N, C-alpha and C positions, 0 to 999 in steps of 0.2 A: 361375383368379383367385388362388388361394392361393399358387401358385408365383410368380406375378407380384409379389405383396406381399413374399414372402420374398426374391426377387431384388432388389427395390427397396431393402430394408433392408441387404442384403449389399453393394450398390453404394454406398450412402450412408454406412454406418458408418465406413469409412476417411476419408471426407471430413470428418466432424465432428471427428476428432482432428487432422487435418491443418491445419485453420484455427482451432483453438482457441488461446486465449492461456494462458500459464502464470501462476501466482500472482504470480511476481516481476514480470511485465509489467503485470499489473493493479495490483499494489502501486505500481509506478512511476507509473502514471497518478494514483492517489490522492495520492501524495506531491507530484506536480506541482501538483495542484489545491490541496493544503494550503499549498504555498508561495505560490501566487498569492493564496489567501485571506489568508494572513499579510501579504503585501505590501500588500494592499488594506485592512488592518486589520479583516478579518472573522475575528476570533480564534476565535469559537465554531464557525464553519463550518470553519476550519482544523483545529481539534481533531477534529471529526467525521471529516474526510477523513484526517487523520493516524492516528487510531485504526483506521480501515478498512484503511489500508495496513499498519499493524503487525500486525493480525489475519491478514493474508495472508502475512506474512513469518514464517519460522521464527525468525530472530534479526535483531538490528540489526547488519548487517555492513559499514556504511560510516559514516564520520564525518558526512557531509552529512545523513543521516537523524537521527542523534543530535543534531546541532546544531539542526535544525528542532524536534525535541522539546523541547530546552532553551528555545528562544525562545518556543514556544507556551505551555508550562507556566509559564514565568516571567511572561509577560504575564497569565496567569490567576491568578497568585499561588499556584500550587500548587508550592511550593518543594521539597518532598521529591521529587516526580516530576522536576522540573527538575534537581535534583542528581543523580538516577539517570542521566538522559540526559547530563548533563555528564561524569559518570564514564565512561560508554560513549564519549563523544566523545574524551576524552583517551586512552583505551585504543586507539581506532581511528586516531587522528591520528598 
């Protein structure tokens, strides 16, 4: 029985890494949700999803993400954060 359990875990362990998603893929899903929330004027939910996406990314490496950050923070009247993302946007654009 012990050998069977060990064999079971040996067989399944490569499968778990084979079908797992990377942080960048998960971050992309949260960014997509944040963008949909923003378009539907659900700004608070957009911020939640945007922050989840940023937490999974190492850096902001595309202008689209930075632009979304500008729009969300501007709507929430958090101008310093909006300015930070605006600077990132123009660097990446």
